[in-house]
N, C-alpha and C positions, 0 to 999 in steps of 0.2 A: 475527374473520372479515375477510378482506381480498379485494380483487378479484384473481382469477386466471383459470383457465380457465372457472370458472363465471360464468354471467350472474347478477348480484345486483341485484334490481329490486323496486321497489314500484310497483304499478299501482292506479290509482284510477278509479272510475266517476265522471263529472262531467257535469252538464247542459251542453249546447252553449252556452247563454247565459252560463255562468260561466267558460268556458275562457279568454277573453281576460283576465278579472280575475285568474285563477290565474297566468297567464303574466306579467302585469304585476307581480304580487307576488313573483316569483322574483328571485334575484340578477341583476344586469345582465350583459349579454353579447350578442354578436352572435347574432341569430336567423336561422336559415336555414329557408326554406319549400320543401318539395318534395312531389311526388306520388309515392306508393309503391304498387306493384301487387305483391301476393304471391299466388303460386299454391301451394296445399298439396297434398301427395301422400300416398297410402297404397295398400296392397294391396287387392284386392277383399274380403279376409277381415278387413281392419282390424288387421293385425298391429302396426303402429306405434302406433296409438291404445291397444291393449291393453297395450303395453309402456310407456305414458306417454311416447311419443316423437312429436315433430312434425317434419315435413320440408317445407321450402318453397324456392321460388326467388323472390327479391324483386328487382324491377326498379325503379331510381330514377335518373332522368337517363340517363347513359350506362353506369351500372354494373349488373351483374347478379351476385347473390350467392346461393349455395346454403347453407342453414343447417339443421343438425339440432340439436334441443334435446331433452334427456332430463330427466324429472322434473316436479314440480309446485311452484308457489308461489314462495317468496322467492328461493331459489338453485337455478338449474338448470344442468346441464352444457350447454355450447354449443360447436358446431363450425361454423366458417364457411369458405367457399372461394369466391373470385371464379371465375366460369365464363364461357365463351363458348358461343355456340349456343343452341338452343332447349330442349334436354332436360336431364335430370339427369346429373350425373356419378356414375356408379354405382361408381366406384373410391374414393370418399371412405372412408377407414378406419372412421370411426364408423358409416357406413351399412352397410358390410360386417359390422361387429360386430353391428349391430341386425338385419340380415337376412343370415344366413350363406350362404344358397343363391343362386346366380346366378338361378335361376328366380324366386324371390321378388322379388329386386331388379328383374328384368325386368318383373314384373307391376305395378310402381308406376305409378299413373296420377293425373292431377289430380282432386281431389274437391271443392274450392271455391276461391274467390278473395276476397281482401281488398284493397279500394281505400281509401286514406286520403290526406288532405292532412295532412302533418306539419309542425308548426313545432317546431324543435329548437334547443336552446341548451346549451352546455357552460360550466361555471363552477366556481370553487373555493368551497367552503362549509365552514367549520369545519375546515379542514385536509384535506378530501376533495375529489376531483374528481368532479363529478356531471353526468350528461347528463340534461336534462329534455326530454321530448317530449310535445307536445299533439297528439292525433290526432282527426280527424273524418272519417268515411266510412261504409262499410258492408261487411258480409260477404255474399257472394252464393253460395248453394248451390242449384243448379237454379233453381226458380222461387221460392225463399224467400230473403228477405234480412233483415238485422238491422242497425240503426243502431250505429255505434261512436262514442263520445265519451269519451275517456280522457286521463288524465294519467299519464305514466310517469317515474319517477326511477330512473336506472340508475347504479350505482356504477362509476366507471371506475378510480379509484385512491384508496387510503386505507382508513379504518376505516368501518364501517357506521353508527356512532352519528350522525354528522352528517346522514345521509340521513333518518333517523327524526326528527331535530330539524327539518329542513326540512319534512317532511311535516306536522309539528304546526303549523308557521307557516303553511303554505299552507292548512291546514284552517280557519284563522281567516277566510280570504277567502271560501270557498264550501264547501258540503257535498261532501266527498270521501269516497267509500265504498271502502275497501280491497277489492280483488278478487284472487282467485287464479286466475281463469279467463283464460288467454291467448286470443289471437285464434284459435289452433288449436282450443281447447276450444269456443269460440263457434261456429266453422264446423261442427265435428263435431256439436254440438248441433242445428244447423239441419238437418243431413242426416238424423239419426234422429228428429227431432221432440222432442228433450229439452231444448231451449234454454230453455224456460220451465217445465220440470217441476221439482217438489221434488227436492232433492238427498239421496239416500239414503246411508247409511253405506257407505264403501268401505274396503277393507282397507289399513292403512298399509303402506308398502313397507319392511318389516323384512327383514333378512337376517343370516345367521350371520356373526359377526365384528364386528358393530356393538357399540358401547359402550352402557352404560346411558344416558348422556347423549344419545347419538345416537338411541336408541330413544324416549326421552321427546320429543325434537324431532319425530321422524317421526310419532308418534301425535298429538302436539298439533297439528301442521300439518294433519294429516288432518281433525281436528275443526274447525279454523278454516276450512278450505275449505268444509266443509258448513254452518257457521254463516253465512259470508258469502254463499254461493250461495242459501240459503233466505231470507236477508234480501232479496236481489234479487227473488225470486219474490213475496214478500209486499209489496214496494213497488210491484210491478206490478198485483197483484190478490190478494184474500184467497184462502186455500187451507187447507183442513183438514189435508191431508197435509203441507204446508210448515210449518205450525205444529208439528205432531208431530215432524217431522224436525229442525226447529231445536231443539226442546226436547230431543230425544234427543242431538243433537250437543253441546249445552251440558252435559248430564249426563255424557256420556262424557268431556268435557274436565275437568270437576270431579273425576270419578272417577280420571282419569289423574293429575291433580295430587295427589290424596290418595295414590295408589299410589306416586308418586315423591317425596313431600314431603321425606323425609330428604335427598334429593339436591338438590332445587331450592329449598329454603326459604332465601331470601336477604332476607327482610324485606318482600317484595312479594306473597308468596303469599296472605296474608289479603285484601289489597286486590283482587287479581285474582279470587280466589274469591268475594268479596263482590259484585263486579260481574257475574260469571257467575250468581250466585244471583239477582240482580235480574232478569236477562234470562230465566232459567228461570221466575221468578215472574210475569213479564209474560205468559207463555204458559199458565200453570197454569189460569186460569179458562176459557179457550177449550178447552183439552184436556179439562178435567174435564167440561164440559157436552157436548162432542162425544161423549165415551164414554157419558155418561148418556143422551144421545139415542139412540145406537146400541143401548144396553141396552134402552130402551123398545121399540125396533123388534123385538127378539128375541121378544117375547111377542105372537105373532100369534093373538089369540083374538078373534073378533067380539063376544063377550060383554063384552069389556073396552074401555072408551072412554077412550083416552089422549089424545085430540085436545086437550082443554083444558090438560093437562099439557104436551104438546109445544109448544103455543103459548108458554107461559111459558119453557120450556127454550130455544126457538129465540131468544127475546128476550135471554136471558142469554148464549147463544152469540154472538150479534151483538155484544154489549158486550165479551165476552172477546176476540173476534177483532179488534175495533177497537183494543183495548188492545195486543195483540200487534203489529199492523200499525204502530201509532204508535211502538212501541218500536224497531222495526228501521229507522224513518225518522228517528230522533232523533240528536242530536249525542252523546248518551251511548253509543248503540250504536256509532257511528263511532269514538269514542274507545276503547271497549272492545276493538274488533277490532284497532285500530292498536297500542294499548298492550300487549295480550296477545301480539301478534305480536313486538313489539320485545322483550318480556321472554323469550319462547321462543327468539329468535334471538341476542340479545346481552345478556341479563340477567346481573346480578352473579353469579348461581348458577353460571355457566360457569367462573368464575375464583376465586371466593371460597374462604377457608379454606386450610389447609395440605395436607400430604401425605395425610391421612386423607380429606379431602374430594375431592382429586384421584383418590384410589384408588377411591372410590365411583363418581365419574363415569366412570372408565375401566374399571370392571368389565364383563366381557363380558355383553352383553344377555341371553343365555341363562341365565346364573347369576343375574342380578338378577331375571329373570322368574320362574324357579323358586322363588326365595324369596318373591317377592310373591304368586305364586299359591298357594303353601302357606299363607301367612298368611291370604289371603282364604278359602281352603277351610276352615281351622280356625275362622274366625269364622262361616262358614255352618253348619258342623256344630254349633257351640255354640248358635247362634240357632235352628237347626232341630230341636234335640232336643226330643222330647215335643211335636211340632207339634200333635197331636190335642188336647192339653189346654191349649194356649195361648189367650189371649184375642186380640182383634183387634189390640191394640198389639203383642203378641209376634210375631204372624204378619207384621205390618207390618215389624218389624225383620228378620225372617227374609227377607222379600221384598227388602229393601234389600241385605242381605248376598248374596243370590243374584244380584241385578242387578250388584253390584260385581264379583263373581267372573266373571260372564259377560262383562262389559265387558273385564276384564283378560284372560280367556281368549281372547276374539276378537282383542284387540289383539296378543297375543303368539303367536298360533297359528302364524304363518309361521316361528317359530323352532324348531318341534317337528314331530313326525310328523303329517302332515295327517289321516290316518285316525283316529288316537287322539284328536286334537283334536275332530274332527267329532262323534264319539260322545258325548264328555263335554259339549260345548257343547249338543248336542241334549237331553241329559238336564236340563241347567240351564234351557234354554228351556221345557221342559215344566213344571218346578217353578215358574219364574217366572210362566208363564201361569196356573197354578192359584192361586197366591198373589195374583196380579193380580186374578183374579175375586173372590177373597175381599176384597181391599182395596176394589175398586170397590163391593162390596155394603156394606162398612163405612162408606165416605164418602158413600154415597147419601143417608143420613139427613141428614148435614150440608148437602149440596147442596139438599135439599128445604127445610131451614130457611132457607137463604140466599135461596130463591125467594119466601118469604113468601106462600105460596099460600093461596087461599080457595075455598070452594064446590066445584064439580066438579073443579077442578084439584087441590085438596088431597085430595079423595076418591080420585082416580086415583093420585096419589102414594102414598097409604097402601096402595092395592092393589098397586102395584109393590113397595113395600118389603116387604110381606108375602110376595109371590112370591120376592123375593130371599132372604128369610130362610128360606123353605122349602127353598131350594136349598143352603144352607150345609153341611148334613151331607154331602151327596154330593160337593160341591166340597172339603170338608175331607178326606174320605177319599182323594180323588184326589191332593190335595196331600201327604198323608202317604206315599202310594205313590211319588210322584215324588221326595220327599225321600230315601226309602230307596234309590231307584235312584242318585241323586247320591252318597250316602254310600258305596254299593258300588262305584261307578265308580273304576277305578284312575286316579290322577293321570297325565296324559299328560306332565308335566314331571318325572316320576320322583321325586316327593316321598315 
């Protein structure tokens, strides 16, 4: 990948007190300081945001530039045009492409403002030309504001690899957290109040005509955005939902790597997967006891006194959440996100091997997806056969197979008929929910053992386990019915 029409950039969150040290650790060069004021625009309906597009006018010194960016993360399509006057130039071709009707373009209005003091330096590093910017300031949207303290590395010329090498070096100076949320995303979050909310799964921007390699990158980037964003939330404050969404994102990425393993296995897969497994494991205790606590709350019977049990569970939850929050604040987390991003974007898997490897990478995404989905479906049908007669371990394997098929189906859905996908995924979700209930009941005993309960708390736990055990036949029957629906559902990929 080289610099062209796309903006290729790494953005890091950094504490204000560390910015000067990071700038001092960068290669030498003349540093320019300037104040930048950027006004961002959208329609009242939020058309640009929905299309992953940002539109701004940036003023710095005597210059005024209108910029449209499309996409998320590492590489974004960028269109710039110097302008005069106060308003937008509605004739910009990229803007006309984004908003085809004149009425839509005419409805564009300012939605928030970003003011930063930027210290900027351009230099050669490892054969590449890199622009480094250190920004301090704030985003202002109505009566809400958010501090900005960031380090940006933008590739101006050459190969991407030196930019990642520089990021590794700068990370030795101060904690730098890779972020995929640009200033536009931060401002939009302020507007709708989601700026500190847990980041839920968002559909990867897949489209027909994409290669298998391109599909892997799009899906992997999507999960990395979710991982990084939930890390930000948990470094600010503990959150049950953020822990859950972080764990889901990690599992989706691990599942994606497994689905594409024949394509991306370049010797680093096991290392990357191992680190992702560590991160998921750091969240397991918190999530397990969150679910356990919610399960206790379902049995609303005045005759049952679960208060002693809940006190022990809450203490275990607190320990688990502390572990998860410590993980996302660690150097290991920072390195994981950076190294996984580097591997996805410029890993050896993109060029390794001969013609056969290149052919697999260049395979149409639809064809690759159909094969992968059919393979996942067959695995589920095998694991889900005779579900009623299986033990807890067997149902657990069926649950994992259902989850992997669902993750793949949701990831590839944009490549196929939307209505057919929706019905199939709904059936999968129903199956996964029932198998999940059975798994929760199966692991409840192990969680109780970990709590090392005594007295009233132990008695309450035994009551709960008995209640869960009594529900198993009903849940098992529902799981068998859901499995039958999945088995009968026609594959939307034409398998």
